[in-house]
KEPATOR-59798 format. One line per 10 residues: number of its first residue (from 1); for each residue x, y, z of N, C-alpha, C. Coordinates in Angstrom, 1 decimal, always signed. Example, Ala and Ser with C-alpha at 12.3 -4.5 7.8 and 13.67 -1.06 7.14 Angstrom:
! residues 2
1 = +13.2,-5.7,+7.8,+12.3,-4.5,+7.8,+13.2,-3.3,+7.8; +12.8,-2.2,+7.1,+13.7,-1.1,+7.1,+12.9,+0.0,+7.9
This chain:
! residues 181
1 = +81.0,-66.8,+32.1,+80.9,-67.6,+33.6,+82.3,-68.8,+32.8; +82.6,-69.6,+33.6,+84.2,-70.6,+33.2,+83.0,-71.2,+33.8; +83.3,-72.8,+32.6,+82.7,-74.1,+33.2,+83.8,-74.9,+34.2; +83.5,-75.1,+35.2,+84.8,-75.6,+35.8,+85.1,-76.7,+35.2; +84.6,-77.9,+34.7,+84.6,-79.2,+34.3,+85.6,-79.0,+33.0; +84.9,-77.9,+31.8,+85.5,-77.8,+30.6,+86.2,-76.3,+30.9; +85.7,-75.4,+31.7,+87.6,-74.6,+31.7,+86.2,-74.1,+30.5; +85.6,-74.4,+29.6,+85.3,-72.9,+29.0,+83.7,-72.5,+28.7; +84.7,-71.0,+28.3,+83.0,-70.2,+28.9,+82.0,-70.7,+28.2; +80.7,-70.2,+28.4,+79.4,-70.0,+27.6,+78.7,-69.8,+27.6
11 = +78.1,-68.8,+26.7,+77.0,-67.4,+27.0,+75.6,-68.2,+27.6; +75.2,-67.6,+28.5,+73.5,-68.3,+28.6,+73.3,-68.0,+28.0; +71.8,-68.3,+28.0,+70.6,-68.3,+27.1,+69.9,-67.0,+27.7; +70.1,-66.1,+29.1,+69.4,-65.7,+29.6,+70.3,-64.1,+29.0; +69.4,-63.9,+28.1,+70.2,-62.5,+28.2,+69.9,-61.1,+29.8; +71.1,-60.4,+29.5,+71.3,-59.8,+31.3,+70.4,-58.8,+30.5; +69.4,-57.8,+31.7,+69.1,-57.2,+31.3,+69.0,-55.4,+32.0; +69.3,-55.0,+30.9,+70.4,-53.8,+30.7,+69.0,-52.6,+31.6; +70.1,-51.7,+32.2,+69.2,-51.5,+33.2,+69.7,-49.4,+33.0; +68.9,-48.8,+33.1,+69.0,-47.6,+32.6,+68.9,-46.7,+33.6
21 = +70.0,-46.1,+34.1,+69.9,-45.0,+35.3,+69.5,-43.3,+35.1; +68.2,-43.0,+35.1,+68.1,-41.0,+34.9,+69.4,-41.1,+35.6; +70.4,-39.5,+35.0,+70.4,-38.6,+35.7,+69.9,-38.6,+36.7; +70.7,-37.4,+37.5,+69.7,-36.4,+38.5,+70.6,-35.8,+38.6; +70.4,-34.3,+39.5,+71.2,-33.3,+39.9,+70.3,-33.2,+41.1; +70.9,-32.8,+41.9,+70.7,-32.7,+43.4,+69.4,-33.3,+43.5; +69.7,-34.7,+43.9,+68.6,-35.0,+43.7,+67.0,-35.3,+42.7; +67.6,-34.4,+41.8,+65.9,-34.3,+41.5,+66.0,-34.8,+39.7; +65.0,-35.4,+39.3,+64.9,-36.4,+38.1,+64.4,-35.4,+36.7; +64.7,-35.9,+35.8,+64.0,-34.8,+34.7,+62.7,-34.3,+34.7
31 = +62.1,-35.3,+35.1,+60.6,-34.8,+35.6,+60.0,-34.1,+36.4; +61.2,-34.2,+37.7,+60.8,-33.5,+38.8,+61.6,-32.0,+38.6; +62.2,-31.6,+37.6,+62.6,-30.7,+37.1,+61.5,-29.9,+35.9; +60.8,-30.9,+35.3,+59.6,-30.1,+34.5,+58.2,-30.1,+35.5; +58.2,-30.7,+36.4,+57.5,-30.2,+37.8,+57.7,-28.6,+38.0; +58.7,-28.5,+38.5,+59.3,-27.5,+39.0,+59.3,-26.4,+38.6; +60.0,-26.2,+37.0,+59.8,-25.8,+36.2,+57.8,-24.7,+36.0; +57.5,-25.9,+35.8,+56.3,-25.4,+36.1,+55.4,-25.1,+37.2; +55.6,-25.6,+38.2,+55.6,-24.5,+39.4,+56.3,-23.5,+39.0; +57.1,-22.8,+38.8,+57.4,-21.1,+38.8,+56.7,-20.9,+38.0
41 = +56.6,-21.4,+36.8,+55.7,-20.5,+36.0,+54.3,-20.0,+35.9; +53.9,-21.5,+37.1,+53.2,-20.6,+37.7,+52.3,-19.7,+38.4; +53.8,-19.8,+39.8,+54.2,-18.7,+40.7,+54.5,-17.8,+40.1; +55.2,-17.6,+38.7,+55.1,-16.0,+37.9,+53.9,-15.9,+37.2; +52.9,-16.2,+36.6,+51.9,-16.0,+36.3,+51.1,-15.2,+37.4; +51.2,-15.9,+39.0,+50.4,-15.6,+40.3,+50.7,-14.0,+40.1; +51.8,-13.7,+40.3,+52.4,-13.0,+40.8,+52.7,-11.8,+40.0; +52.3,-12.0,+38.5,+52.3,-10.9,+37.5,+50.5,-10.8,+37.0; +49.4,-11.7,+38.0,+48.1,-11.2,+38.2,+47.4,-11.7,+36.9; +48.6,-12.6,+36.2,+47.4,-13.3,+34.8,+46.3,-13.5,+35.2
51 = +45.8,-14.5,+36.3,+44.3,-14.7,+36.7,+43.3,-13.4,+36.2; +43.9,-12.6,+37.2,+43.2,-11.8,+37.0,+42.9,-10.9,+35.9; +44.3,-10.8,+34.8,+43.7,-10.3,+34.0,+43.3,-11.0,+32.8; +43.3,-12.3,+32.9,+42.5,-13.1,+32.4,+40.9,-12.7,+32.8; +40.5,-13.2,+33.5,+39.7,-13.2,+34.9,+38.6,-11.2,+34.4; +39.4,-10.7,+33.8,+38.9,-9.0,+33.3,+39.0,-8.8,+32.2; +39.0,-9.7,+31.3,+38.9,-10.0,+30.2,+37.6,-10.7,+29.9; +37.7,-11.8,+30.3,+36.3,-12.3,+30.7,+35.0,-11.2,+31.2; +35.6,-10.9,+31.8,+34.6,-10.2,+32.7,+33.7,-9.5,+31.7; +35.3,-8.1,+31.1,+34.6,-7.3,+29.7,+33.7,-8.0,+28.7
61 = +34.2,-9.0,+28.7,+33.1,-10.3,+27.3,+32.2,-10.3,+28.2; +31.6,-10.8,+29.0,+30.1,-11.2,+29.4,+29.8,-9.9,+30.5; +30.1,-8.9,+30.5,+29.5,-7.9,+30.8,+29.5,-7.1,+29.3; +29.8,-7.6,+27.8,+29.9,-7.2,+26.4,+29.0,-7.9,+26.0; +28.3,-9.4,+26.0,+27.9,-9.5,+25.8,+25.8,-9.8,+26.6; +26.4,-9.6,+27.9,+24.9,-9.3,+28.2,+24.4,-8.3,+28.2; +25.3,-7.1,+27.7,+25.0,-6.2,+27.2,+24.1,-6.0,+25.6; +24.3,-6.7,+25.4,+24.2,-6.9,+23.7,+22.8,-7.8,+23.8; +22.8,-9.2,+25.1,+21.7,-8.9,+25.2,+20.3,-8.5,+25.4; +21.0,-7.9,+26.9,+20.1,-6.9,+26.7,+19.4,-5.7,+26.1
71 = +20.2,-5.3,+24.7,+19.5,-4.9,+23.8,+18.7,-5.6,+23.1; +19.0,-6.2,+23.2,+18.2,-7.4,+21.9,+17.3,-8.2,+22.4; +16.7,-7.8,+23.8,+15.7,-7.3,+24.6,+15.1,-6.2,+24.2; +15.5,-5.6,+24.4,+14.9,-4.7,+23.9,+14.3,-4.4,+22.4; +15.3,-4.3,+22.1,+15.2,-4.0,+20.4,+13.9,-5.3,+20.5; +14.1,-6.2,+20.8,+12.4,-7.7,+20.7,+11.2,-6.2,+21.2; +11.2,-5.9,+22.4,+10.1,-4.9,+22.8,+9.9,-4.4,+22.0; +10.7,-3.2,+21.6,+9.9,-2.7,+21.2,+9.4,-2.9,+19.5; +10.5,-4.0,+18.7,+9.7,-4.3,+17.7,+7.9,-5.1,+18.0; +8.4,-5.2,+19.0,+6.8,-6.4,+19.1,+6.1,-5.3,+19.4
81 = +6.2,-4.0,+20.0,+5.0,-2.8,+20.2,+4.6,-2.8,+18.9; +5.9,-2.1,+17.9,+5.5,-1.8,+16.8,+4.9,-2.1,+16.2; +5.2,-3.9,+16.2,+4.2,-4.8,+15.4,+2.4,-4.6,+15.8; +2.4,-4.2,+17.2,+1.3,-4.5,+18.1,+0.9,-3.2,+17.2; +1.3,-1.6,+17.3,+1.0,-0.7,+16.4,+0.6,-1.0,+14.7; +1.9,-1.3,+15.0,+0.9,-2.1,+12.7,-0.3,-2.6,+13.2; -0.9,-3.5,+13.3,-1.7,-4.4,+13.6,-2.8,-3.5,+14.1; -2.6,-2.3,+15.0,-3.2,-2.0,+14.7,-4.6,-1.1,+14.1; -3.0,-0.3,+13.8,-3.3,+0.7,+12.8,-3.6,+0.2,+11.2; -3.6,-1.1,+11.2,-3.8,-2.5,+10.5,-5.9,-2.5,+10.2
91 = -6.1,-2.5,+11.0,-7.3,-2.9,+11.9,-8.6,-2.2,+11.9; -7.5,-1.0,+11.9,-8.5,+0.5,+12.4,-8.4,+0.9,+10.7; -7.4,+1.2,+10.4,-6.9,+1.2,+8.5,-8.5,+0.3,+7.3; -8.7,-0.9,+8.0,-9.8,-1.6,+7.7,-11.1,-1.0,+7.7; -11.0,-0.9,+9.0,-12.5,-0.1,+9.2,-12.7,+1.3,+9.0; -11.5,+1.6,+8.8,-12.2,+2.9,+8.2,-11.9,+2.9,+6.3; -11.5,+1.4,+5.5,-12.1,+1.1,+4.5,-12.9,+0.5,+4.4; -13.8,-0.1,+5.4,-15.3,+0.0,+5.6,-16.4,+1.1,+4.5; -15.9,+1.9,+6.1,-16.8,+3.4,+6.5,-17.1,+3.9,+5.1; -15.4,+3.8,+4.8,-15.2,+5.1,+3.2,-15.9,+3.7,+1.9
101 = -16.1,+3.1,+1.9,-16.6,+2.2,+0.7,-18.0,+2.4,+0.7; -18.2,+1.7,+2.5,-20.5,+1.9,+2.3,-20.5,+3.3,+2.3; -19.7,+4.7,+2.7,-19.9,+6.1,+2.3,-19.8,+5.9,+0.4; -19.2,+5.8,-0.4,-18.7,+6.0,-1.4,-20.0,+5.4,-2.1; -20.3,+3.8,-1.6,-21.2,+2.9,-1.9,-22.8,+4.0,-1.4; -22.8,+4.6,-0.7,-24.1,+5.5,-0.5,-24.5,+6.7,-2.1; -22.7,+7.8,-2.0,-22.9,+8.4,-3.0,-23.7,+7.9,-4.0; -22.7,+7.2,-4.4,-22.5,+6.7,-5.6,-24.6,+6.3,-5.9; -24.9,+5.5,-4.5,-26.5,+5.3,-5.1,-27.4,+6.9,-5.1; -27.1,+7.6,-4.8,-27.5,+9.1,-4.4,-27.4,+9.7,-5.7
111 = -26.2,+9.8,-6.5,-25.7,+10.5,-7.3,-26.0,+9.4,-8.7; -26.7,+8.0,-8.4,-27.1,+7.6,-9.8,-28.9,+7.8,-9.5; -29.5,+7.9,-8.4,-30.6,+8.1,-8.2,-30.9,+9.5,-8.6; -30.0,+10.5,-8.4,-29.8,+12.0,-8.8,-30.5,+12.0,-10.0; -29.1,+11.6,-11.1,-28.9,+11.6,-12.0,-30.3,+11.2,-13.1; -30.8,+10.0,-12.8,-32.3,+9.3,-13.0,-33.3,+10.4,-13.3; -33.6,+11.1,-11.8,-34.2,+12.0,-11.8,-34.3,+13.3,-12.2; -33.1,+13.6,-12.6,-32.8,+14.9,-13.1,-33.4,+14.9,-14.7; -32.3,+13.6,-14.7,-32.9,+12.9,-16.5,-34.2,+12.8,-17.0; -35.5,+12.2,-15.8,-36.4,+12.7,-16.1,-37.1,+13.3,-16.0
121 = -36.7,+15.1,-15.6,-37.2,+15.7,-15.8,-36.5,+16.6,-16.3; -35.5,+16.4,-17.2,-35.2,+17.2,-17.9,-36.2,+16.0,-19.5; -35.9,+15.1,-19.5,-37.1,+14.7,-20.5,-38.7,+14.9,-20.7; -38.9,+15.7,-19.2,-39.6,+16.1,-19.0,-39.8,+17.5,-20.0; -39.1,+17.9,-19.7,-38.6,+19.3,-19.7,-38.7,+19.6,-21.4; -37.8,+18.6,-22.1,-37.3,+18.6,-23.3,-38.9,+18.4,-24.4; -40.0,+17.2,-23.5,-40.9,+17.3,-24.2,-42.0,+18.0,-23.7; -42.0,+18.4,-22.9,-43.1,+20.3,-22.8,-42.7,+21.0,-23.2; -41.1,+21.1,-23.8,-40.8,+22.2,-24.3,-40.9,+21.8,-26.5; -40.7,+20.8,-27.0,-41.3,+19.9,-27.8,-43.0,+20.3,-28.4
131 = -43.8,+20.1,-27.1,-44.8,+19.9,-27.1,-45.4,+21.6,-28.0; -44.9,+22.4,-26.7,-45.2,+23.7,-27.2,-44.3,+24.3,-28.5; -43.2,+24.0,-28.2,-43.1,+23.8,-30.6,-44.0,+23.6,-30.9; -44.2,+22.0,-31.5,-45.1,+22.2,-31.6,-46.7,+22.6,-32.0; -46.9,+23.2,-30.9,-48.3,+23.6,-30.5,-48.2,+25.4,-31.4; -47.3,+25.6,-31.5,-46.8,+27.5,-31.5,-47.2,+27.3,-33.1; -45.6,+25.7,-33.5,-45.9,+25.8,-35.2,-47.2,+25.7,-36.0; -48.2,+24.9,-35.1,-50.1,+24.5,-35.3,-50.0,+26.0,-35.6; -49.9,+26.9,-34.2,-50.3,+28.6,-34.5,-50.7,+28.8,-35.8; -49.2,+29.3,-35.8,-48.2,+29.7,-36.8,-48.7,+28.8,-38.2
141 = -48.8,+27.8,-38.2,-49.2,+27.5,-39.2,-50.7,+27.8,-39.8; -51.4,+27.7,-39.1,-53.2,+28.0,-39.1,-53.1,+29.6,-38.8; -52.5,+30.6,-38.3,-52.5,+31.9,-38.6,-52.1,+32.4,-40.3; -50.6,+31.3,-40.8,-50.4,+31.8,-42.1,-51.7,+31.1,-42.9; -51.9,+30.0,-42.4,-53.5,+29.6,-43.7,-54.5,+30.4,-43.3; -54.8,+31.2,-42.4,-56.2,+32.2,-42.7,-55.5,+32.9,-42.6; -54.8,+34.0,-43.1,-53.2,+35.5,-43.5,-54.4,+34.7,-45.4; -53.8,+33.4,-45.5,-53.7,+34.0,-47.0,-55.0,+33.1,-47.2; -55.6,+32.7,-46.6,-57.1,+32.4,-47.1,-57.4,+34.0,-47.0; -57.7,+34.0,-45.9,-57.9,+36.1,-46.4,-57.1,+36.3,-47.2
151 = -55.8,+36.8,-47.9,-55.1,+37.6,-49.4,-56.8,+37.0,-50.1; -56.2,+35.4,-49.9,-56.7,+34.9,-51.7,-58.5,+34.8,-51.1; -59.3,+35.4,-50.2,-60.6,+35.9,-50.3,-60.8,+37.0,-50.7; -59.7,+38.6,-50.4,-59.7,+39.0,-50.3,-59.3,+39.7,-52.5; -58.2,+39.1,-52.4,-58.3,+38.8,-53.6,-59.4,+38.2,-54.8; -59.8,+37.3,-54.5,-61.0,+36.5,-54.6,-62.1,+37.5,-55.0; -62.7,+38.3,-54.4,-63.5,+39.7,-53.6,-63.0,+40.5,-54.6; -61.3,+41.3,-54.6,-61.3,+41.8,-55.7,-61.8,+42.2,-57.1; -61.5,+40.8,-57.2,-61.7,+40.4,-58.6,-63.1,+39.9,-59.2; -64.3,+39.7,-58.3,-65.7,+40.0,-58.1,-66.4,+41.2,-58.1
161 = -65.3,+41.7,-57.4,-66.0,+43.5,-57.4,-65.9,+44.2,-59.0; -64.5,+44.3,-59.0,-64.4,+44.5,-60.2,-65.2,+43.8,-61.8; -65.0,+42.9,-61.7,-66.0,+42.2,-62.6,-67.6,+42.6,-62.6; -68.2,+42.9,-61.5,-69.7,+43.2,-61.1,-69.6,+44.4,-61.0; -68.9,+44.9,-60.7,-69.1,+46.5,-60.7,-67.8,+47.4,-61.4; -68.9,+47.9,-62.0,-68.6,+49.1,-63.2,-68.8,+50.5,-62.4; -68.8,+51.3,-62.8,-68.5,+53.2,-62.8,-70.1,+53.2,-62.2; -71.0,+53.1,-62.8,-72.4,+53.7,-62.2,-72.3,+53.3,-61.2; -72.3,+51.7,-61.0,-72.8,+51.0,-59.7,-71.9,+51.9,-58.4; -70.7,+52.1,-58.9,-69.8,+53.0,-57.7,-70.6,+54.5,-57.1
171 = -70.7,+54.5,-58.1,-71.3,+55.7,-58.9,-72.8,+56.0,-57.3; -73.3,+54.8,-57.6,-73.9,+54.5,-56.9,-74.6,+54.6,-56.1; -72.6,+53.5,-55.6,-72.5,+52.9,-53.7,-72.1,+54.6,-53.5; -71.7,+55.4,-53.4,-70.6,+56.4,-53.2,-71.6,+57.7,-52.7; -72.9,+57.5,-53.6,-73.7,+57.7,-53.4,-75.4,+58.1,-52.5; -74.6,+56.2,-51.7,-75.3,+55.8,-51.3,-75.1,+56.4,-49.8; -73.4,+55.8,-50.0,-72.4,+56.4,-48.6,-72.6,+57.6,-47.5; -73.0,+58.4,-48.6,-72.7,+60.2,-49.1,-74.1,+60.6,-48.0; -74.8,+60.0,-48.7,-76.5,+59.9,-48.1,-77.0,+59.5,-46.6; -75.9,+58.1,-46.2,-75.9,+57.7,-45.0,-75.4,+59.2,-43.7
181 = -74.5,+60.0,-44.3,-73.6,+60.7,-44.0,-74.6,+62.1,-44.1
């Protein structure tokens, strides 16, 4: 601007503000076109049934997850039933083991008692057999001693007879024996 007094132009200290004008087409600004494009994309998606497809995919995944949860629950029930069954079997096995142990201890006691009884009877039999053998050996020894004594007596008698008897004595004994018949 020109100064009326001096005729010179001076710059003003205040800067002029620039205004930026956005271009428009058909009276729609660029932001409006973006909004309109979004609406067109949404319309195409609705027309192509994209939400139904997405919902179908999600529904199938939900159904798969539910099926997996049902299978997991079923497997858990089966596992709990198996656990209870095996716990019952373990209790039954413990009871059976206790019964078998008691039976085995009773049988062992019976076997030990029978073995002691058999050993006692065997010892008594061996003792009786040994005593019988001793008695038999004593009888045999006595019989042998008697036989030897008889042989010794016979031999001594024969010696005495041969020393004390001569032919004349023998003749007299033979004559007496004949006369006695």
